gemmi code that builds the backbone of each chain (N, CA, C; Angstrom):
import gemmi

chains = {
    "A": [
        ("MET", (127.505, 52.606, 74.340), (126.595, 51.585, 73.842), (126.956, 50.202, 74.344)),
        ("SER", (128.288, 49.914, 74.441), (128.721, 48.561, 74.726), (128.425, 48.150, 76.162)),
        ("ASP", (128.169, 49.133, 77.040), (127.913, 48.792, 78.430), (126.419, 48.688, 78.729)),
        ("LEU", (125.601, 48.625, 77.701), (124.162, 48.477, 77.914), (123.845, 47.037, 78.310)),
        ("PRO", (122.808, 46.857, 79.139), (122.404, 45.495, 79.497), (122.019, 44.710, 78.239)),
        ("PRO", (122.424, 43.442, 78.164), (122.099, 42.629, 76.970), (120.603, 42.590, 76.676)),
        ("ASP", (119.791, 42.554, 77.734), (118.344, 42.529, 77.514), (117.869, 43.787, 76.795)),
        ("LEU", (118.452, 44.903, 77.154), (118.072, 46.164, 76.513), (118.488, 46.171, 75.044)),
        ("VAL", (119.678, 45.659, 74.784), (120.148, 45.583, 73.394), (119.223, 44.701, 72.569)),
        ("ASN", (118.809, 43.577, 73.147), (117.900, 42.674, 72.438), (116.549, 43.326, 72.176)),
        ("LEU", (116.037, 44.032, 73.173), (114.742, 44.689, 73.000), (114.822, 45.773, 71.929)),
        ("ARG", (115.911, 46.517, 71.930), (116.072, 47.549, 70.906), (116.110, 46.939, 69.515)),
        ("SER", (116.763, 45.800, 69.419), (116.816, 45.115, 68.121), (115.415, 44.710, 67.672)),
        ("SER", (114.601, 44.227, 68.619), (113.220, 43.852, 68.277), (112.410, 45.077, 67.863)),
        ("ILE", (112.593, 46.171, 68.586), (111.873, 47.404, 68.240), (112.265, 47.861, 66.837)),
        ("ASP", (113.537, 47.777, 66.527), (113.986, 48.167, 65.187), (113.353, 47.279, 64.111)),
        ("ASN", (113.273, 45.991, 64.395), (112.658, 45.081, 63.428), (111.177, 45.394, 63.249)),
        ("ILE", (110.498, 45.650, 64.342), (109.070, 45.982, 64.274), (108.875, 47.270, 63.479)),
        ("ASP", (109.717, 48.253, 63.741), (109.580, 49.523, 63.026), (109.803, 49.346, 61.520)),
        ("ALA", (110.763, 48.510, 61.166), (110.991, 48.256, 59.741), (109.763, 47.605, 59.112)),
        ("ALA", (109.170, 46.667, 59.832), (107.960, 46.010, 59.325), (106.821, 47.013, 59.185)),
        ("LEU", (106.676, 47.884, 60.167), (105.621, 48.903, 60.106), (105.795, 49.797, 58.882)),
        ("VAL", (107.010, 50.235, 58.638), (107.265, 51.116, 57.486), (106.924, 50.407, 56.180)),
        ("HIS", (107.293, 49.148, 56.080), (107.009, 48.427, 54.835), (105.512, 48.179, 54.656)),
        ("LEU", (104.822, 47.910, 55.747), (103.363, 47.735, 55.640), (102.688, 49.050, 55.253)),
        ("LEU", (103.167, 50.133, 55.826), (102.591, 51.438, 55.470), (102.840, 51.757, 53.998)),
        ("ALA", (104.021, 51.387, 53.505), (104.301, 51.602, 52.085), (103.315, 50.828, 51.221)),
        ("GLU", (103.047, 49.595, 51.638), (102.100, 48.767, 50.879), (100.682, 49.324, 50.977)),
        ("ARG", (100.344, 49.831, 52.142), (99.009, 50.398, 52.331), (98.793, 51.613, 51.436)),
        ("PHE", (99.817, 52.448, 51.331), (99.673, 53.627, 50.478), (99.579, 53.237, 49.006)),
        ("LYS", (100.264, 52.166, 48.630), (100.118, 51.689, 47.255), (98.666, 51.271, 47.006)),
        ("ALA", (98.070, 50.623, 47.977), (96.688, 50.163, 47.819), (95.712, 51.337, 47.763)),
        ("THR", (95.891, 52.308, 48.641), (94.962, 53.447, 48.629), (95.117, 54.255, 47.334)),
        ("GLN", (96.333, 54.277, 46.832), (96.530, 54.967, 45.549), (95.728, 54.272, 44.445)),
        ("ARG", (95.796, 52.962, 44.436), (95.055, 52.212, 43.406), (93.555, 52.379, 43.596)),
        ("VAL", (93.110, 52.365, 44.846), (91.682, 52.546, 45.121), (91.210, 53.903, 44.606)),
        ("GLY", (92.010, 54.922, 44.866), (91.639, 56.261, 44.419), (91.507, 56.333, 42.909)),
        ("GLU", (92.461, 55.715, 42.235), (92.419, 55.714, 40.771), (91.204, 54.949, 40.265)),
        ("LEU", (90.923, 53.818, 40.914), (89.783, 52.993, 40.488), (88.467, 53.716, 40.722)),
        ("LYS", (88.330, 54.343, 41.865), (87.097, 55.074, 42.162), (86.890, 56.212, 41.163)),
        ("ALA", (87.965, 56.906, 40.862), (87.856, 58.006, 39.896), (87.437, 57.475, 38.530)),
        ("ALA", (87.945, 56.298, 38.178), (87.651, 55.742, 36.859), (86.190, 55.344, 36.723)),
        ("VAL", (85.594, 54.845, 37.803), (84.203, 54.380, 37.719), (83.227, 55.404, 38.267)),
        ("GLY", (83.742, 56.554, 38.698), (82.858, 57.632, 39.131), (82.313, 57.492, 40.544)),
        ("LEU", (82.991, 56.717, 41.374), (82.568, 56.606, 42.771), (83.116, 57.789, 43.574)),
        ("PRO", (82.362, 58.246, 44.579), (82.871, 59.346, 45.403), (84.108, 58.892, 46.186)),
        ("PRO", (85.052, 59.812, 46.439), (86.290, 59.422, 47.131), (86.071, 58.994, 48.577)),
        ("ALA", (85.087, 59.576, 49.238), (84.883, 59.263, 50.659), (83.765, 58.240, 50.840)),
        ("ASP", (83.897, 57.429, 51.878), (82.885, 56.422, 52.198), (82.788, 56.325, 53.720)),
        ("PRO", (82.073, 57.278, 54.328), (82.043, 57.363, 55.805), (81.534, 56.082, 56.475)),
        ("VAL", (80.618, 55.378, 55.818), (80.083, 54.158, 56.431), (81.180, 53.106, 56.561)),
        ("ARG", (81.937, 52.933, 55.486), (83.055, 51.975, 55.552), (84.087, 52.425, 56.581)),
        ("GLU", (84.387, 53.697, 56.614), (85.396, 54.183, 57.554), (84.987, 53.909, 59.002)),
        ("GLU", (83.703, 54.108, 59.263), (83.218, 53.851, 60.617), (83.394, 52.372, 60.981)),
        ("ARG", (83.106, 51.505, 60.019), (83.292, 50.068, 60.252), (84.759, 49.738, 60.465)),
        ("GLN", (85.625, 50.366, 59.663), (87.057, 50.095, 59.794), (87.571, 50.483, 61.180)),
        ("ILE", (87.178, 51.655, 61.644), (87.636, 52.115, 62.952), (87.132, 51.185, 64.054)),
        ("ALA", (85.858, 50.795, 63.966), (85.298, 49.891, 64.983), (86.039, 48.557, 64.980)),
        ("ARG", (86.342, 48.063, 63.773), (87.048, 46.781, 63.671), (88.449, 46.887, 64.269)),
        ("LEU", (89.152, 47.959, 63.946), (90.520, 48.108, 64.454), (90.529, 48.276, 65.969)),
        ("ARG", (89.548, 48.959, 66.493), (89.446, 49.089, 67.953), (89.275, 47.706, 68.592)),
        ("GLY", (88.456, 46.886, 67.960), (88.247, 45.543, 68.480), (89.512, 44.704, 68.407)),
        ("LEU", (90.207, 44.786, 67.266), (91.455, 44.030, 67.114), (92.499, 44.501, 68.124)),
        ("ALA", (92.555, 45.808, 68.322), (93.516, 46.360, 69.287), (93.229, 45.827, 70.685)),
        ("ASP", (91.978, 45.831, 71.039), (91.607, 45.360, 72.374), (92.035, 43.905, 72.576)),
        ("GLU", (91.802, 43.086, 71.559), (92.202, 41.675, 71.653), (93.721, 41.532, 71.746)),
        ("ALA", (94.447, 42.445, 71.082), (95.911, 42.337, 71.034), (96.597, 43.000, 72.231)),
        ("GLY", (95.810, 43.628, 73.111), (96.407, 44.278, 74.264), (96.882, 45.692, 73.985)),
        ("LEU", (96.364, 46.279, 72.909), (96.712, 47.664, 72.565), (95.521, 48.561, 72.906)),
        ("ASP", (95.803, 49.722, 73.427), (94.741, 50.672, 73.777), (93.894, 50.982, 72.531)),
        ("PRO", (92.607, 50.660, 72.534), (91.760, 50.932, 71.366), (91.746, 52.404, 70.969)),
        ("GLN", (91.870, 53.268, 71.953), (91.930, 54.699, 71.634), (93.171, 55.015, 70.804)),
        ("PHE", (94.282, 54.359, 71.157), (95.496, 54.591, 70.372), (95.317, 54.057, 68.954)),
        ("ALA", (94.684, 52.896, 68.838), (94.458, 52.329, 67.504), (93.627, 53.284, 66.650)),
        ("GLU", (92.619, 53.869, 67.251), (91.781, 54.803, 66.494), (92.575, 56.052, 66.126)),
        ("LYS", (93.378, 56.531, 67.055), (94.198, 57.711, 66.749), (95.207, 57.393, 65.642)),
        ("PHE", (95.718, 56.169, 65.678), (96.681, 55.773, 64.654), (96.038, 55.780, 63.269)),
        ("ILE", (94.888, 55.124, 63.145), (94.263, 55.055, 61.819), (93.794, 56.444, 61.386)),
        ("THR", (93.387, 57.256, 62.334), (93.012, 58.632, 62.017), (94.214, 59.413, 61.501)),
        ("PHE", (95.363, 59.157, 62.110), (96.599, 59.798, 61.665), (96.926, 59.403, 60.225)),
        ("VAL", (96.800, 58.119, 59.943), (97.097, 57.647, 58.587), (96.111, 58.244, 57.592)),
        ("ILE", (94.831, 58.232, 57.961), (93.806, 58.797, 57.074), (94.099, 60.267, 56.795)),
        ("ALA", (94.457, 60.989, 57.838), (94.728, 62.425, 57.665), (95.882, 62.633, 56.691)),
        ("GLU", (96.900, 61.775, 56.787), (98.027, 61.897, 55.869), (97.596, 61.614, 54.436)),
        ("VAL", (96.785, 60.589, 54.277), (96.316, 60.241, 52.932), (95.520, 61.404, 52.346)),
        ("ILE", (94.641, 61.968, 53.158), (93.836, 63.089, 52.683), (94.721, 64.284, 52.340)),
        ("ARG", (95.735, 64.502, 53.174), (96.631, 65.634, 52.949), (97.351, 65.490, 51.607)),
        ("HIS", (97.847, 64.285, 51.367), (98.493, 64.054, 50.080), (97.509, 64.257, 48.939)),
        ("HIS", (96.314, 63.735, 49.146), (95.304, 63.816, 48.092), (94.958, 65.264, 47.795)),
        ("GLU", (94.744, 66.031, 48.847), (94.366, 67.431, 48.651), (95.489, 68.210, 47.977)),
        ("ALA", (96.717, 67.873, 48.301), (97.841, 68.576, 47.694), (97.940, 68.271, 46.205)),
        ("LEU", (97.439, 67.109, 45.833), (97.520, 66.708, 44.431), (96.288, 67.101, 43.642)),
        ("THR", (95.212, 67.451, 44.351), (93.949, 67.761, 43.680), (94.050, 69.092, 42.955)),
        ("THR", (93.741, 69.052, 41.683), (93.799, 70.297, 40.914), (92.471, 71.025, 40.961)),
        ("GLY", (91.368, 70.251, 41.066), (90.051, 70.877, 41.120), (89.620, 71.112, 42.547)),
        ("PRO", (89.444, 72.374, 42.988), (89.061, 72.649, 44.370), (87.688, 72.079, 44.712)),
        ("ALA", (86.854, 71.824, 43.711), (85.529, 71.277, 43.980), (85.639, 69.895, 44.607)),
        ("ASP", (86.619, 69.125, 44.149), (86.809, 67.787, 44.704), (87.119, 67.844, 46.190)),
        ("ALA", (88.076, 68.705, 46.528), (88.472, 68.805, 47.926), (87.295, 69.283, 48.772)),
        ("GLY", (86.522, 70.191, 48.226), (85.370, 70.697, 48.962), (84.341, 69.617, 49.198)),
        ("ALA", (84.112, 68.798, 48.167), (83.136, 67.723, 48.312), (83.581, 66.727, 49.369)),
        ("ALA", (84.879, 66.410, 49.345), (85.391, 65.448, 50.322), (85.253, 66.008, 51.739)),
        ("ALA", (85.587, 67.290, 51.885), (85.499, 67.895, 53.212), (84.052, 67.918, 53.684)),
        ("GLY", (83.140, 68.144, 52.757), (81.737, 68.163, 53.118), (81.253, 66.816, 53.615)),
        ("GLU", (81.715, 65.778, 52.951), (81.278, 64.446, 53.344), (81.828, 64.050, 54.701)),
        ("THR", (82.997, 64.551, 55.012), (83.659, 64.105, 56.239), (83.533, 65.113, 57.370)),
        ("GLY", (82.825, 66.191, 57.117), (82.713, 67.200, 58.144), (84.020, 67.935, 58.371)),
        ("GLY", (84.922, 67.820, 57.412), (86.190, 68.528, 57.516), (87.143, 67.938, 58.537)),
        ("GLU", (86.820, 66.780, 59.072), (87.694, 66.173, 60.075), (88.312, 64.905, 59.546)),
        ("ALA", (89.533, 64.668, 59.970), (90.278, 63.519, 59.467), (89.576, 62.183, 59.732)),
        ("PRO", (88.971, 61.982, 60.936), (88.390, 60.671, 61.204), (87.295, 60.289, 60.225)),
        ("GLY", (86.641, 61.293, 59.644), (85.585, 60.983, 58.694), (86.101, 60.910, 57.274)),
        ("GLY", (87.368, 61.181, 57.085), (87.926, 61.169, 55.742), (87.987, 59.765, 55.187)),
        ("ASN", (88.141, 59.701, 53.895), (88.139, 58.392, 53.262), (89.472, 57.706, 53.452)),
        ("ILE", (89.421, 56.532, 54.022), (90.626, 55.759, 54.252), (91.237, 55.298, 52.942)),
        ("GLU", (90.478, 55.409, 51.895), (90.958, 54.908, 50.617), (91.251, 56.023, 49.621)),
        ("GLN", (91.425, 57.215, 50.112), (91.784, 58.302, 49.215), (93.116, 57.982, 48.553)),
        ("PRO", (93.258, 58.399, 47.299), (94.543, 58.170, 46.650), (95.645, 58.992, 47.296)),
        ("ALA", (96.811, 58.429, 47.314), (97.946, 59.119, 47.905), (99.120, 59.048, 46.948)),
        ("ALA", (100.053, 59.930, 47.145), (101.288, 59.902, 46.364), (102.446, 59.984, 47.347)),
        ("PRO", (102.724, 58.859, 48.006), (103.665, 58.856, 49.130), (105.022, 59.466, 48.817)),
        ("ARG", (105.482, 59.343, 47.589), (106.834, 59.811, 47.310), (106.856, 61.278, 46.889)),
        ("ALA", (105.700, 61.837, 46.585), (105.691, 63.202, 46.083), (106.017, 64.197, 47.201)),
        ("PRO", (106.989, 65.053, 46.986), (107.365, 66.047, 48.012), (106.385, 67.199, 47.993)),
        ("VAL", (105.144, 66.892, 48.293), (104.099, 67.901, 48.164), (104.054, 68.823, 49.369)),
        ("ASP", (104.740, 68.431, 50.423), (104.606, 69.222, 51.637), (105.952, 69.339, 52.344)),
        ("PRO", (106.857, 70.134, 51.794), (108.214, 70.210, 52.348), (108.248, 70.710, 53.790)),
        ("ALA", (107.251, 71.489, 54.166), (107.280, 72.077, 55.510), (106.811, 71.103, 56.571)),
        ("ARG", (106.360, 69.954, 56.175), (105.843, 68.940, 57.099), (104.691, 69.473, 57.937)),
        ("GLN", (104.114, 70.543, 57.548), (102.935, 71.105, 58.225), (103.135, 71.240, 59.698)),
    ],
    "B": [
        ("MET", (76.789, 47.978, 48.632), (78.087, 47.325, 48.706), (78.264, 46.310, 47.574)),
        ("SER", (77.156, 45.607, 47.222), (77.280, 44.490, 46.299), (77.578, 44.949, 44.870)),
        ("ASP", (77.329, 46.234, 44.581), (77.564, 46.701, 43.216), (78.928, 47.363, 43.057)),
        ("LEU", (79.796, 47.148, 43.999), (81.144, 47.703, 43.883), (81.961, 46.879, 42.894)),
        ("PRO", (82.883, 47.531, 42.190), (83.756, 46.779, 41.287), (84.553, 45.731, 42.073)),
        ("PRO", (84.713, 44.540, 41.508), (85.460, 43.481, 42.214), (86.868, 43.912, 42.606)),
        ("ASP", (87.515, 44.691, 41.742), (88.873, 45.144, 42.074), (88.876, 45.998, 43.340)),
        ("LEU", (87.846, 46.812, 43.490), (87.767, 47.668, 44.679), (87.545, 46.821, 45.936)),
        ("VAL", (86.684, 45.825, 45.806), (86.435, 44.930, 46.948), (87.725, 44.225, 47.357)),
        ("ASN", (88.479, 43.769, 46.365), (89.746, 43.095, 46.660), (90.742, 44.024, 47.328)),
        ("LEU", (90.822, 45.244, 46.834), (91.754, 46.203, 47.424), (91.363, 46.531, 48.859)),
        ("ARG", (90.080, 46.681, 49.086), (89.625, 46.965, 50.450), (89.976, 45.819, 51.389)),
        ("SER", (89.851, 44.605, 50.883), (90.206, 43.446, 51.698), (91.694, 43.481, 52.049)),
        ("SER", (92.520, 43.851, 51.080), (93.960, 43.946, 51.349), (94.255, 45.046, 52.361)),
        ("ILE", (93.583, 46.184, 52.213), (93.787, 47.285, 53.161), (93.395, 46.837, 54.573)),
        ("ASP", (92.291, 46.120, 54.676), (91.872, 45.630, 55.992), (92.907, 44.680, 56.588)),
        ("ASN", (93.466, 43.820, 55.747), (94.503, 42.900, 56.243), (95.741, 43.654, 56.700)),
        ("ILE", (96.139, 44.634, 55.914), (97.319, 45.437, 56.277), (97.071, 46.166, 57.593)),
        ("ASP", (95.880, 46.734, 57.737), (95.569, 47.465, 58.974), (95.593, 46.536, 60.193)),
        ("ALA", (95.093, 45.323, 60.023), (95.129, 44.372, 61.139), (96.575, 44.055, 61.512)),
        ("ALA", (97.415, 43.883, 60.493), (98.835, 43.606, 60.771), (99.488, 44.789, 61.472)),
        ("LEU", (99.167, 45.991, 61.033), (99.732, 47.189, 61.661), (99.341, 47.260, 63.135)),
        ("VAL", (98.085, 47.002, 63.422), (97.619, 47.073, 64.812), (98.341, 46.039, 65.680)),
        ("HIS", (98.513, 44.853, 65.144), (99.184, 43.817, 65.933), (100.671, 44.136, 66.136)),
        ("LEU", (101.294, 44.692, 65.119), (102.700, 45.088, 65.285), (102.832, 46.215, 66.299)),
        ("LEU", (101.916, 47.152, 66.262), (101.959, 48.242, 67.234), (101.750, 47.715, 68.650)),
        ("ALA", (100.885, 46.731, 68.796), (100.680, 46.127, 70.114), (101.989, 45.506, 70.617)),
        ("GLU", (102.670, 44.826, 69.698), (103.936, 44.183, 70.090), (105.004, 45.235, 70.409)),
        ("ARG", (105.002, 46.319, 69.645), (105.967, 47.382, 69.878), (105.772, 48.013, 71.265)),
        ("PHE", (104.517, 48.230, 71.633), (104.267, 48.823, 72.945), (104.654, 47.867, 74.068)),
        ("LYS", (104.491, 46.568, 73.827), (104.953, 45.613, 74.829), (106.467, 45.752, 75.014)),
        ("ALA", (107.178, 45.921, 73.904), (108.639, 46.033, 73.982), (109.063, 47.329, 74.675)),
        ("THR", (108.411, 48.432, 74.339), (108.803, 49.693, 74.972), (108.478, 49.677, 76.465)),
        ("GLN", (107.418, 48.977, 76.804), (107.099, 48.855, 78.225), (108.210, 48.113, 78.958)),
        ("ARG", (108.683, 47.036, 78.355), (109.758, 46.260, 78.979), (111.041, 47.076, 79.044)),
        ("VAL", (111.322, 47.824, 77.986), (112.522, 48.670, 77.978), (112.458, 49.697, 79.108)),
        ("GLY", (111.302, 50.303, 79.265), (111.160, 51.307, 80.315), (111.380, 50.715, 81.696)),
        ("GLU", (110.837, 49.538, 81.898), (111.014, 48.874, 83.185), (112.486, 48.516, 83.415)),
        ("LEU", (113.133, 48.028, 82.361), (114.539, 47.638, 82.467), (115.426, 48.846, 82.746)),
        ("LYS", (115.179, 49.927, 82.029), (115.976, 51.143, 82.239), (115.816, 51.666, 83.667)),
        ("ALA", (114.584, 51.635, 84.143), (114.345, 52.108, 85.504), (115.077, 51.225, 86.511)),
        ("ALA", (115.106, 49.920, 86.224), (115.735, 48.988, 87.156), (117.245, 49.204, 87.248)),
        ("VAL", (117.872, 49.540, 86.116), (119.332, 49.698, 86.123), (119.758, 51.154, 86.223)),
        ("GLY", (118.790, 52.047, 86.321), (119.110, 53.452, 86.526), (119.519, 54.218, 85.283)),
        ("LEU", (119.118, 53.711, 84.109), (119.406, 54.444, 82.867), (118.353, 55.528, 82.644)),
        ("PRO", (118.755, 56.644, 82.050), (117.762, 57.693, 81.783), (116.746, 57.216, 80.745)),
        ("PRO", (115.498, 57.683, 80.853), (114.456, 57.205, 79.937), (114.687, 57.613, 78.490)),
        ("ALA", (115.281, 58.784, 78.271), (115.456, 59.267, 76.896), (116.860, 58.990, 76.385)),
        ("ASP", (116.972, 58.764, 75.082), (118.261, 58.519, 74.444), (118.236, 59.182, 73.069)),
        ("PRO", (118.436, 60.504, 73.046), (118.296, 61.262, 71.794), (119.194, 60.770, 70.668)),
        ("VAL", (120.377, 60.267, 71.015), (121.290, 59.803, 69.962), (120.693, 58.593, 69.245)),
        ("ARG", (120.195, 57.652, 70.050), (119.558, 56.484, 69.433), (118.333, 56.891, 68.627)),
        ("GLU", (117.540, 57.803, 69.153), (116.325, 58.220, 68.443), (116.665, 58.837, 67.087)),
        ("GLU", (117.729, 59.622, 67.071), (118.137, 60.237, 65.805), (118.529, 59.163, 64.787)),
        ("ARG", (119.234, 58.160, 65.282), (119.616, 57.056, 64.385), (118.391, 56.307, 63.890)),
        ("GLN", (117.429, 56.092, 64.794), (116.210, 55.367, 64.409), (115.446, 56.106, 63.311)),
        ("ILE", (115.299, 57.412, 63.498), (114.563, 58.196, 62.501), (115.280, 58.160, 61.154)),
        ("ALA", (116.595, 58.327, 61.184), (117.360, 58.315, 59.929), (117.228, 56.956, 59.238)),
        ("ARG", (117.268, 55.893, 60.033), (117.150, 54.550, 59.460), (115.773, 54.349, 58.830)),
        ("LEU", (114.728, 54.772, 59.538), (113.371, 54.576, 59.021), (113.137, 55.406, 57.761)),
        ("ARG", (113.711, 56.583, 57.720), (113.591, 57.396, 56.509), (114.245, 56.671, 55.328)),
        ("GLY", (115.387, 56.046, 55.585), (116.061, 55.293, 54.524), (115.247, 54.094, 54.066)),
        ("LEU", (114.691, 53.359, 55.028), (113.857, 52.203, 54.690), (112.616, 52.629, 53.911)),
        ("ALA", (112.026, 53.742, 54.338), (110.825, 54.241, 53.651), (111.162, 54.583, 52.204)),
        ("ASP", (112.273, 55.242, 52.011), (112.666, 55.637, 50.655), (112.825, 54.407, 49.767)),
        ("GLU", (113.455, 53.389, 50.315), (113.643, 52.158, 49.536), (112.311, 51.467, 49.238)),
        ("ALA", (111.352, 51.603, 50.161), (110.067, 50.914, 50.009), (109.057, 51.720, 49.191)),
        ("GLY", (109.431, 52.931, 48.788), (108.499, 53.744, 48.009), (107.541, 54.557, 48.864)),
        ("LEU", (107.884, 54.730, 50.121), (107.054, 55.532, 51.030), (107.760, 56.870, 51.272)),
        ("ASP", (106.992, 57.926, 51.306), (107.545, 59.256, 51.567), (108.319, 59.251, 52.889)),
        ("PRO", (109.625, 59.508, 52.866), (110.412, 59.515, 54.113), (109.878, 60.504, 55.140)),
        ("GLN", (109.322, 61.600, 54.674), (108.736, 62.561, 55.616), (107.561, 61.940, 56.349)),
        ("PHE", (106.773, 61.145, 55.639), (105.651, 60.488, 56.310), (106.168, 59.467, 57.325)),
        ("ALA", (107.218, 58.743, 56.956), (107.788, 57.768, 57.889), (108.253, 58.457, 59.175)),
        ("GLU", (108.889, 59.592, 59.016), (109.349, 60.316, 60.199), (108.166, 60.821, 61.018)),
        ("LYS", (107.151, 61.325, 60.340), (105.964, 61.792, 61.065), (105.290, 60.636, 61.788)),
        ("PHE", (105.303, 59.472, 61.152), (104.687, 58.300, 61.772), (105.414, 57.915, 63.059)),
        ("ILE", (106.738, 57.793, 62.980), (107.465, 57.371, 64.178), (107.397, 58.456, 65.248)),
        ("THR", (107.335, 59.701, 64.826), (107.166, 60.793, 65.785), (105.816, 60.687, 66.487)),
        ("PHE", (104.805, 60.316, 65.721), (103.467, 60.127, 66.291), (103.478, 59.008, 67.333)),
        ("VAL", (104.127, 57.915, 66.994), (104.186, 56.786, 67.931), (104.956, 57.188, 69.196)),
        ("ILE", (106.082, 57.859, 68.994), (106.889, 58.298, 70.137), (106.077, 59.214, 71.044)),
        ("ALA", (105.357, 60.133, 70.426), (104.551, 61.069, 71.212), (103.507, 60.330, 72.048)),
        ("GLU", (102.918, 59.288, 71.466), (101.933, 58.506, 72.209), (102.579, 57.790, 73.388)),
        ("VAL", (103.739, 57.218, 73.132), (104.449, 56.507, 74.198), (104.768, 57.470, 75.337)),
        ("ILE", (105.265, 58.640, 74.984), (105.606, 59.631, 76.007), (104.364, 60.062, 76.771)),
        ("ARG", (103.260, 60.224, 76.033), (102.017, 60.657, 76.662), (101.556, 59.632, 77.704)),
        ("HIS", (101.615, 58.376, 77.287), (101.246, 57.328, 78.243), (102.180, 57.348, 79.451)),
        ("HIS", (103.465, 57.498, 79.157), (104.448, 57.477, 80.229), (104.213, 58.624, 81.204)),
        ("GLU", (103.999, 59.811, 80.667), (103.800, 60.972, 81.521), (102.530, 60.827, 82.354)),
        ("ALA", (101.515, 60.211, 81.771), (100.268, 60.029, 82.513), (100.455, 59.063, 83.672)),
        ("LEU", (101.420, 58.176, 83.510), (101.647, 57.179, 84.551), (102.689, 57.623, 85.562)),
        ("THR", (103.449, 58.652, 85.208), (104.529, 59.097, 86.073), (103.978, 59.761, 87.328)),
        ("THR", (104.403, 59.257, 88.456), (103.938, 59.850, 89.712), (104.845, 60.986, 90.138)),
        ("GLY", (106.142, 60.873, 89.797), (107.086, 61.919, 90.159), (107.218, 62.930, 89.034)),
        ("PRO", (106.798, 64.190, 89.250), (106.880, 65.193, 88.193), (108.304, 65.464, 87.744)),
        ("ALA", (109.282, 65.169, 88.592), (110.679, 65.406, 88.217), (111.061, 64.551, 87.026)),
        ("ASP", (110.533, 63.330, 86.952), (110.846, 62.445, 85.824), (110.377, 63.047, 84.517)),
        ("ALA", (109.116, 63.498, 84.512), (108.560, 64.064, 83.285), (109.342, 65.306, 82.887)),
        ("GLY", (109.744, 66.098, 83.855), (110.505, 67.300, 83.555), (111.851, 66.969, 82.951)),
        ("ALA", (112.498, 65.958, 83.493), (113.803, 65.584, 82.973), (113.679, 65.093, 81.537)),
        ("ALA", (112.666, 64.297, 81.271), (112.476, 63.788, 79.915), (112.208, 64.929, 78.952)),
        ("ALA", (111.372, 65.882, 79.366), (111.066, 67.009, 78.500), (112.321, 67.841, 78.251)),
        ("GLY", (113.137, 67.966, 79.278), (114.358, 68.730, 79.116), (115.306, 68.089, 78.116)),
        ("GLU", (115.409, 66.776, 78.176), (116.307, 66.092, 77.256), (115.826, 66.174, 75.822)),
        ("THR", (114.525, 66.246, 75.657), (113.981, 66.198, 74.308), (113.568, 67.564, 73.811)),
        ("GLY", (113.796, 68.586, 74.584), (113.373, 69.913, 74.170), (111.867, 70.051, 74.164)),
        ("GLY", (111.204, 69.131, 74.841), (109.749, 69.213, 74.932), (109.018, 68.817, 73.665)),
        ("GLU", (109.741, 68.286, 72.694), (109.105, 67.917, 71.431), (109.133, 66.417, 71.247)),
        ("ALA", (108.098, 65.913, 70.621), (107.966, 64.476, 70.439), (109.136, 63.850, 69.685)),
        ("PRO", (109.645, 64.487, 68.600), (110.705, 63.819, 67.843), (111.939, 63.534, 68.686)),
        ("GLY", (112.172, 64.318, 69.724), (113.319, 64.079, 70.564), (113.010, 63.154, 71.724)),
        ("GLY", (111.770, 62.763, 71.842), (111.374, 61.900, 72.944), (111.958, 60.510, 72.787)),
        ("ASN", (111.975, 59.800, 73.871), (112.571, 58.476, 73.823), (111.612, 57.478, 73.230)),
        ("ILE", (112.064, 56.829, 72.198), (111.253, 55.838, 71.515), (111.016, 54.625, 72.399)),
        ("GLU", (111.777, 54.541, 73.453), (111.671, 53.363, 74.302), (111.058, 53.665, 75.667)),
        ("GLN", (110.364, 54.754, 75.759), (109.708, 55.052, 77.022), (108.682, 53.964, 77.338)),
        ("PRO", (108.509, 53.673, 78.596), (107.492, 52.687, 78.934), (106.091, 53.208, 78.620)),
        ("ALA", (105.263, 52.295, 78.212), (103.894, 52.676, 77.894), (102.929, 51.727, 78.582)),
        ("ALA", (101.718, 52.147, 78.717), (100.664, 51.295, 79.267), (99.487, 51.355, 78.311)),
        ("PRO", (99.622, 50.644, 77.172), (98.656, 50.793, 76.095), (97.205, 50.582, 76.506)),
        ("ARG", (96.960, 49.753, 77.492), (95.571, 49.448, 77.836), (95.011, 50.401, 78.877)),
        ("ALA", (95.871, 51.174, 79.499), (95.392, 52.030, 80.578), (94.588, 53.202, 80.027)),
        ("PRO", (93.382, 53.398, 80.509), (92.560, 54.511, 80.037), (92.986, 55.808, 80.698)),
        ("VAL", (94.229, 56.198, 80.408), (94.792, 57.341, 81.112), (94.359, 58.661, 80.501)),
        ("ASP", (93.779, 58.575, 79.301), (93.495, 59.828, 78.627), (92.138, 59.744, 77.921)),
        ("PRO", (91.064, 59.760, 78.687), (89.737, 59.567, 78.102), (89.392, 60.628, 77.056)),
        ("ALA", (89.974, 61.812, 77.202), (89.614, 62.893, 76.288), (90.317, 62.785, 74.946)),
        ("ARG", (91.228, 61.847, 74.821), (92.006, 61.651, 73.611), (92.778, 62.904, 73.212)),
        ("GLN", (92.937, 63.823, 74.086), (93.717, 65.035, 73.843), (93.433, 65.661, 72.503)),
    ],
}
model = gemmi.Model(1)
for chain_id, residues in chains.items():
    chain = gemmi.Chain(chain_id)
    for i, (resn, *xyz) in enumerate(residues, 1):
        res = gemmi.Residue()
        res.name, res.seqid = resn, gemmi.SeqId(i, " ")
        for name, pos in zip(("N", "CA", "C"), xyz):
            atom = gemmi.Atom()
            atom.name, atom.element = name, gemmi.Element(name[0])
            atom.pos, atom.b_iso = gemmi.Position(*pos), 0.0
            res.add_atom(atom)
        chain.add_residue(res)
    model.add_chain(chain)
structure = gemmi.Structure()
structure.add_model(model)
structure.setup_entities()
């Protein structure tokens, strides 16, 4: 390690800092989606909102393009997060009708899933990591 | 939209802000990995560093746990990012020997891939989104 170029050491330090920030933002995001899920359930709103999701993806693609990030990667990233949220939600859902309704609204695909589905980030609902 | 509960509107606004921050951090991260890849190539260092990657994953799992985020999700997230970086790198690699060496070091799996592989986030190298 000690014989690494100083520039490389500095870059690694920056990458580590960025990764820590990403993890903390994701933690905050899951807290928000959890609250959204609870709120929607309380007022009787459906868990999925494909119109909003489509807007979110389009917006993130635009932001990515401005920031110099591949918009396709940005879309894959948010799709990945959505899929995780849905996975947690489905694992916690006791009524199969709910999961079926959500899948119907989204066509069974992660990109159409609700970005605001409730999640339980700390729950060890999936030990096998799928 | 106008008949949504105010709390839901506020939460959605926060989620949108968090997502924008995530996209910008990811853009910065890819800039750093690109520089790392260029630097490693210049000094003749191998692209993959499994020991560092293992430390990174362990660290992020610890940070996630402290932040209230499922450590398994944190690991899946960084694995997803690594896989994207490798994918971009492989698409840009002209010499197949390089890609083979990287796959050999990582066992062909994303978690063992080098988190610091160079990437070209804006390059439309994969129109099919795999």
